[in-house]
C-alpha positions as CSV (number, residue, x, y, z in Angstrom):
1,M,0.1,0.0,-0.1
2,W,3.0,2.5,0.8
3,V,4.5,2.0,-2.3
4,R,1.1,2.2,-4.4
5,T,1.0,5.4,-2.5
6,R,4.2,7.0,-3.2
7,A,3.8,6.2,-6.9
8,I,0.2,7.9,-7.3
9,V,1.9,10.9,-5.3
10,A,5.1,10.8,-7.7
11,T,2.6,10.5,-10.6
12,S,0.8,13.6,-9.5
13,L,3.6,15.5,-8.8
14,V,4.9,14.7,-12.2
15,L,1.7,16.0,-14.1
16,A,1.6,18.9,-11.9
17,V,5.3,19.8,-13.2
18,I,4.1,19.2,-17.0
19,A,0.9,21.3,-16.3
20,S,3.3,24.1,-14.9
21,I,5.7,24.0,-17.8
22,G,2.7,24.2,-20.2
23,V,1.5,27.6,-18.5
24,Y,4.8,28.8,-18.5
25,L,6.0,28.2,-21.9
26,V,2.2,29.8,-23.2
27,V,3.1,33.0,-21.2
28,R,6.5,33.2,-22.2
29,D,5.8,32.9,-25.9
30,V,2.7,35.2,-25.9
31,G,4.1,37.3,-22.9
32,D,2.0,40.7,-22.4
33,N,-0.4,40.1,-25.3
34,L,-2.1,37.3,-23.3
35,R,-5.7,38.1,-23.1
36,L,-7.7,35.9,-20.2
37,P,-11.4,35.4,-20.5
38,I,-12.9,38.3,-18.8
39,A,-15.0,37.9,-16.0
40,G,-18.6,39.4,-15.6
41,R,-19.1,39.4,-19.0
42,S,-22.5,41.0,-19.7
43,C,-23.0,41.6,-23.6
44,T,-23.4,38.8,-26.2
45,V,-22.8,40.0,-29.9
46,R,-23.8,37.6,-32.8
47,A,-23.4,38.4,-36.5
48,D,-22.2,35.6,-38.4
49,G,-20.2,34.5,-35.1
50,Q,-20.0,35.5,-31.5
51,V,-18.4,37.9,-29.4
52,R,-18.9,38.4,-25.2
53,L,-18.1,41.4,-23.6
54,N,-18.8,43.5,-20.4
55,A,-20.7,46.8,-20.1
56,E,-17.5,48.9,-20.6
57,Q,-16.2,47.4,-23.1
58,M,-19.2,46.7,-25.6
59,A,-20.0,50.7,-24.9
60,H,-16.5,51.5,-26.2
61,A,-16.6,49.4,-29.2
62,A,-20.1,50.8,-29.9
63,T,-18.7,54.5,-29.7
64,I,-15.6,53.9,-31.9
65,A,-17.6,52.1,-34.9
66,A,-20.3,55.4,-34.6
67,I,-17.4,57.6,-34.8
68,G,-16.2,55.7,-37.9
69,I,-19.3,56.1,-39.8
70,Q,-19.6,59.6,-38.5
71,R,-16.1,60.4,-40.2
72,N,-17.6,58.6,-43.6
73,M,-14.8,55.7,-42.8
74,P,-15.5,52.7,-44.6
75,E,-16.2,49.2,-42.6
76,R,-13.0,48.2,-42.8
77,A,-11.6,51.0,-41.0
78,V,-14.0,50.2,-38.0
79,V,-12.5,46.9,-38.3
80,V,-9.0,48.0,-38.2
81,A,-9.5,50.8,-35.4
82,L,-11.7,47.8,-33.1
83,A,-8.7,45.3,-33.3
84,T,-6.3,48.1,-32.3
85,A,-8.4,48.9,-29.0
86,F,-8.9,45.0,-28.3
87,Q,-5.1,44.8,-28.4
88,E,-3.9,48.0,-27.0
89,S,-6.4,48.6,-24.2
90,G,-8.7,45.4,-24.2
91,L,-11.6,48.0,-24.9
92,E,-11.1,49.5,-21.8
93,N,-10.4,52.9,-21.4
94,L,-7.0,52.8,-19.5
95,A,-5.5,56.0,-17.2
96,G,-2.0,54.5,-18.1
97,G,0.0,52.0,-19.6
98,D,3.7,51.5,-21.3
99,R,5.7,55.3,-20.6
100,D,2.9,58.1,-20.9
101,S,0.5,55.7,-23.0
102,I,-3.3,56.3,-21.8
103,G,-6.6,55.2,-23.3
104,L,-8.4,53.1,-25.5
105,F,-5.9,53.0,-28.3
106,Q,-2.8,53.7,-25.7
107,Q,-2.1,56.8,-27.7
108,R,1.0,59.0,-26.0
109,P,0.8,62.8,-25.5
110,S,4.8,62.8,-26.0
111,Q,3.9,61.5,-29.8
112,G,1.7,64.2,-30.5
113,W,-1.4,62.5,-29.8
114,G,-2.9,65.6,-28.0
115,T,-3.2,66.3,-24.1
116,P,-4.0,63.7,-21.5
117,E,-7.4,64.9,-21.2
118,Q,-8.0,64.5,-24.7
119,I,-6.9,61.3,-25.2
120,R,-8.7,59.9,-22.3
121,D,-11.9,60.8,-23.9
122,P,-12.9,57.7,-26.2
123,R,-14.5,59.9,-29.1
124,Y,-11.4,62.3,-29.3
125,A,-8.9,59.3,-29.3
126,A,-11.0,57.1,-31.7
127,N,-11.2,60.5,-34.4
128,K,-7.3,60.9,-33.8
129,F,-6.9,56.9,-35.0
130,Y,-9.0,57.4,-38.0
131,A,-7.3,60.6,-38.8
132,G,-4.2,58.5,-38.8
133,L,-5.5,55.6,-40.5
134,K,-6.7,57.4,-43.2
135,K,-3.0,59.4,-44.0
136,V,-1.6,55.6,-44.4
137,R,-1.6,55.3,-48.6
138,G,-3.1,51.9,-49.3
139,W,-4.8,50.9,-45.9
140,Q,-7.8,49.2,-47.2
141,E,-5.7,46.7,-49.1
142,M,-3.4,45.4,-46.2
143,R,-4.1,42.9,-43.6
144,V,-5.3,44.4,-40.6
145,T,-2.7,44.1,-38.2
146,D,-0.6,46.0,-41.1
147,A,-2.7,48.4,-41.0
148,A,-3.4,49.2,-37.5
149,Q,0.6,49.0,-36.7
150,A,1.1,51.8,-39.7
151,V,-0.5,54.1,-37.0
152,Q,0.5,52.6,-33.7
153,R,3.9,51.7,-34.5
154,S,3.8,48.7,-32.0
155,A,6.8,46.6,-30.7
156,F,4.2,43.7,-31.7
157,P,3.6,44.5,-35.3
158,E,1.5,40.8,-35.6
159,A,-0.6,41.3,-32.6
160,Y,-3.6,43.2,-34.0
161,Q,-4.5,40.3,-36.3
162,K,-5.7,37.8,-33.5
163,W,-8.3,40.3,-33.2
164,A,-9.3,40.4,-36.5
165,D,-12.4,38.0,-36.4
166,E,-13.9,39.2,-33.1
167,S,-14.0,42.9,-34.7
168,E,-15.4,41.7,-37.7
169,V,-18.4,40.3,-36.0
170,L,-18.5,43.6,-33.6
171,T,-18.5,45.6,-36.8
172,R,-21.5,43.9,-38.7
173,A,-23.4,44.0,-35.7
174,L,-22.7,47.6,-34.8
175,L,-22.9,49.0,-38.2
176,G,-26.6,47.5,-38.9
177,D,-25.9,44.6,-40.3
178,A,-27.4,42.0,-38.6
179,T,-30.7,42.2,-36.4
180,A,-30.9,42.5,-32.9
181,A,-27.3,40.8,-32.7
182,V,-26.1,43.1,-29.5
183,A,-27.9,41.6,-26.4
184,C,-26.8,43.4,-22.9
185,T,-28.0,42.0,-19.4
186,V,-27.6,45.6,-16.8
187,G,-30.0,44.9,-14.6
188,R,-32.2,46.9,-12.4
189,T,-29.7,49.1,-10.9
190,P,-28.8,52.0,-13.3
191,V,-25.5,54.3,-13.2
192,I,-28.6,57.0,-14.1
193,R,-32.1,57.7,-14.1
194,G,-35.0,59.9,-15.1
195,D,-34.8,63.1,-16.9
196,A,-30.7,62.9,-16.5
197,A,-30.5,59.5,-17.7
198,A,-32.6,60.7,-21.0
199,A,-30.5,64.1,-21.6
200,A,-27.6,62.5,-20.8
201,L,-28.5,59.6,-23.5
202,T,-29.7,62.0,-26.2
203,Q,-26.1,63.9,-25.8
204,S,-24.1,60.7,-26.3
205,L,-26.1,59.7,-29.2
206,T,-26.0,62.9,-30.6
207,L,-21.9,63.1,-30.1
208,D,-21.2,59.8,-31.4
209,W,-23.2,59.8,-34.4
210,G,-23.4,63.5,-35.5
211,L,-27.6,63.1,-35.5
212,P,-29.3,66.1,-34.9
213,G,-31.4,66.3,-31.7
214,A,-33.4,63.0,-30.9
215,T,-37.2,63.9,-30.2
216,S,-38.4,63.2,-26.6
217,L,-41.1,60.2,-25.8
218,A,-44.9,61.7,-24.5
219,G,-45.7,60.1,-21.3
220,L,-42.0,58.2,-20.9
221,T,-38.7,59.2,-20.4
222,G,-37.1,58.4,-23.5
223,L,-35.9,59.0,-27.1
224,S,-37.1,58.6,-30.0
225,V,-34.4,58.7,-33.5
226,P,-35.7,58.4,-37.2
227,A,-34.4,55.7,-39.0
228,A,-33.8,56.2,-42.6
229,D,-33.9,52.4,-43.2
230,P,-33.5,49.3,-41.2
231,R,-29.8,49.3,-41.4
232,D,-29.9,52.6,-39.7
233,G,-32.4,51.6,-37.5
234,W,-30.1,48.7,-35.9
235,R,-27.2,50.7,-35.9
236,Y,-29.0,52.9,-33.6
237,A,-30.6,50.5,-31.8
238,H,-27.1,48.5,-31.0
239,W,-25.6,51.5,-29.8
240,L,-28.6,52.2,-27.4
241,V,-28.1,48.7,-26.1
242,S,-24.7,48.8,-26.2
243,H,-24.9,51.7,-23.9
244,A,-27.7,50.5,-21.7
245,H,-25.8,50.1,-18.6
246,D,-24.0,53.8,-18.5
247,H,-27.3,55.6,-19.6
248,G,-29.6,53.8,-17.9
249,V,-31.5,51.9,-20.7
250,K,-34.3,50.1,-19.8
251,R,-36.0,49.5,-23.0
252,V,-35.3,49.8,-26.8
253,R,-37.5,49.0,-29.6
254,F,-37.2,48.8,-33.2
255,A,-39.8,47.3,-36.1
256,D,-41.4,44.4,-34.0
257,L,-38.6,43.6,-31.9
258,E,-37.7,45.0,-28.2
259,W,-34.6,44.5,-26.0
260,T,-35.3,44.9,-22.2
261,A,-32.7,45.5,-19.5
262,D,-35.0,43.0,-17.3
263,K,-34.5,39.9,-19.8
264,G,-31.7,41.3,-21.5
265,T,-32.6,40.0,-24.6
266,W,-34.7,40.8,-27.9
267,S,-38.0,39.5,-28.3
268,R,-41.0,39.8,-31.0
269,V,-43.5,42.1,-29.8
270,S,-47.3,42.3,-30.9
271,D,-48.5,45.8,-30.2
272,R,-46.3,48.0,-32.6
273,K,-46.8,51.5,-31.0
274,A,-43.6,52.5,-32.2
275,H,-43.2,53.2,-35.9
276,D,-41.2,51.3,-37.9
277,A,-39.1,54.3,-39.3
278,R,-38.2,55.1,-35.5
279,V,-35.8,53.9,-32.9
280,V,-37.5,54.3,-29.4
281,A,-35.3,53.6,-26.1
282,E,-36.9,54.3,-22.4
283,V,-35.1,55.0,-19.7
284,F,-35.6,53.9,-16.3
285,A,-37.8,56.3,-14.0
286,E,-36.4,58.1,-10.9
287,A,-36.5,56.2,-8.0
């Protein structure tokens, strides 16, 4: 029995050592670019593929996509921008980084990207990235990682390519090429409520998309946005769901589909009070 026990212990130790070596080799080979699964994810994006993000990441992805369209950049530019932000910050607005790097794209004030305060603004950072990308000759024909590297000049020029697939899924959804593709579970404890939430939501939507002011809803706290076609409608609807957590969005409706914060999913609605050509959003009322 003693011999068998020693044999079992020895075997367990060998397996543990092998596992440890395996982890070490992965970390050694991938280094700082290793991305582990993100805990507390609350948004799922499905558009010929699937991506899961937390509420902060989802909101930043939606803003990056909207700014690209506002600048009349092609969809490919949005893919490159999202892949860059994935790699540089994990789609989080970081307060710092390597040397004086800041924000979603880890842009450096010392390299002429702007002041620290400016770079911390996701809209400013996205605009600066797209402006830099536009200056790269032939970027449309480049691989995602080559186009990103031409702007970022990273020490890891191949690192952006691993985010190309996820960025393409997000781009298809956020630019309205898929129906009911962004679903977030945000619960019933919003960051902001009532008139303040409606005002902040309207302002953010206007700034991200460059739209004229949305109209307020009669009898409800929220907004209504005109959509020229279904694609525009899903762009705005997906943006609203993406920003549900930070803007207190309770419900979003477009055509005959509705997302609610309570369920965190899209479902078909029978009473179509909202006109098909408008996206309607309702925020949580004052407590």
